[in-house]
N, C-alpha and C positions, 0 to 999 in steps of 0.2 A: 450436374452436381458432382463436385469433386469427392473422391474417397479419401478420409483422413485417417491417421493412424495415431498421431500424437496431438495432444492438446496441452498448450501450455498456457496456465491461468496466473494473471496477476493476484497478488494476495489481498492488500489493503484497498478497500473501496470497492472491490470486486466480489470477494467471498467474504472476509472479515470486515464487518461494518465499522470502519475506522471512525467515522464521525460519532456514531452513537457510543462506541467503546471510550474514545478519547473524552468525549463529554462526561461520561460516568466517571472517568478517572479524575478529571479536573475539577468536577464539583465535589468529589470526595476530599481532593487536596486542599480545595479552597477552604474547606471547613477545618480539615486537620491543621493547616497552618494558619488559621484564624486571619486570613487575607482581607477580611471585612475591616480590618483595622486601617487597611490602605486604599481599597477599592470601595466605590459606592455600593456594589453588589457583584455577583457572579458575572452578570452580563458586561458590567463595565471591565471586569479583569479580561474577559474572553475577547471583547472588542479591541483591546490593546494587545492582546497576545497574538491573535490570528494573522494581522499583517506582517508581524516579524516572524511567526513561524512559515508562513507561505514564501516570504522574500528569502530567507535562510535556506529552506529546502530548495528554492530554485538555485541559490548560489552552490549549494552542495551537490547538485547534479551536474553544475558545471565546473566542479573542482575547484571553486573559488574560496570555499570554507570547508575545514575538516569536521569529522564527526563530532568531536568535543565541543568546538565552537558552535556548531548549530544546536547541540542538545542544550547546552548552558545559555547561549546568548537569547535564544527565543523565550526564556523566563526572566532572565536578567534584565533585559531591556524594558519589558512592560513593568517590571517592578520598579526599576530606576525612574520611569516616567512619573510615577506617584510619590517618589521621594524614599522608597524602600531600597536604598543603594546598598545591598549587602550580597557580594559575590558568593560568599560561602553558602549562604542560605539558597542562592539560585543554583549552586552546583548540587546540593543535597535534594532540592526540589526536583532537579532534572533527573537525578539517579531513581528517586522514588518514583516519578512518572513513568519512566520506562519499566520499572519493575511491577508496578500496580497494574498499567495498561495491559501488560502482557498476560495477566490473570483474566482479563474480560473475555467473554465469549459469545458476544452478539454476532450473529452471522446474518447475510442477507436472506430474505424469504426462500425457502425451498432449497437452501444451498446443499444440504446433506442428502436430500432426496435426489437431487439433479446428479451430484457426483457419484452416488451409488449406480444410478442407471449408466451413466456414461463409463465408469470404471469397467463394466461388462464388456464394453466394445472397443475402448480406446486405452492407451497409456496416457495416464495424466501427470502433469509436472507444474511445479510453482516457479515463477519467475518474479522476482521482487527486489525493489531497491532499498528496502528496510535494512536495520542494523541486525546483524547475524543472531545475537544472542536474545534479542526480543521476537523476531520473526520466527524462530525455532520454538520459543515458548508459546506463541499464539497459537501455532499449528498443533501443539501437542495439547494445550488446555482446551481448544474449542473442538477437539474432535476430527480435525481435518487431516491430521498427518497420515493416517493409514491408506488414504484414497490416491495418495501421490507416489510415484516411482522416484523421481529426484526432485530435489529442491535446490534451486539456483538463486543465490543471493548475492547481490552486487558487491557488497563488501568482501565476500571471499573470491569472486571472480576478477575484482580490481577495477571493473568499468561499471557504469550503471547505464540502465536504459536511458534514452534510445540509441545508445552507442552501438553500432552494427556488431561489434566484437562480442557484446553479451549475448545477442541472439544466435550468433554463428557458434558460439562456445556451447550454449545449451543445445542446440540441434546436434552438434557433433558429439557431445558428451552422451546424449540420449540414443546415439545410434539411428537418428532419425533422418528424414529428407525434408527440405523445405517444401517440396509439393505436396507432401502427405502431412504437413503439419499445420497448426491453427492457433493463433495467439489470441487470448480472450482477455481484455482489460478495459478500464475505465478511462485511462489517460490518453487523449489524443496525441499528445507529445511523445510520452514516454512508451506507451504501448502500441498505438496504431501508426504513428509515423516511423517509430522505431522498427516495427515489423515490416512495414512497407519498403523501408530502405534495405532491409535485409532479404527482402524477396519473399516474404512469408504472408499467407492470407490472415485476415484479422477479424475479430469480433468486437466491435466497440459497444460495451456494457454501458448504455447511456441511461442509467438510472434516474437522472435528474432532468432527462429530455431537454437537454441544451441544444441550442440551434449550432449547426456547423456546415461547412461547405466542402468536407472531405469526401473523396471517394473511397468508400470502406466496403470491404467484402461483405459483411453482415453487421447490422445494428440491431441490438435489442434493448428493452427497457426492463426486463425481468429475466432472471437466470433461467427459468423454466421454458423460455422460449428457444433455449438451445436444443431441447428436445424435439423441436418441430423441424429441424434440419440436420441434426446429428444422429 
């Protein structure tokens, strides 16, 4: 068993329950914006929104679209599908989504308890591809910020996971070494493959128990499983 000193945690979908918080935000905004005028119901809206959101995030990670385009178009496109062709409203909706979602505080089970125990033996860091103003607020509002020594956000570094430079930058800035570091995240592409290419051990947080054929250092389904080997 290796001896680790630095643990690098992804934020969304790993500690902060992105899906639960996003759904709470979108349901609230669906009502506030009276979107039932255009969509059959919330599920109809979400079914149209989600493919655009996933596609645009993938494009953003590949530097094919910028932050503003991602944030606005993921709402404008499903709106336009049902005849609600109003870019101004989509822009305001996008801004409100970021503002409101950052106030949500749902974490994965046992998150704070696990971090409290790990903090006693390791230096903890955040590595995230999210937007800087939103991620900072998420960490503060959900009570996560005190557990982490450093926060590494792709928008500030200039590249995103899985770019090797992101991981190299985080390791160097933390005064860590790769052999004493461990990356914990939910994304096989951004977190696991990115860490592998950078020469860092990985923990795949597979909360959805998805099938995969990757050779990964550790795989867990719940965060408390980290305590079994750390």
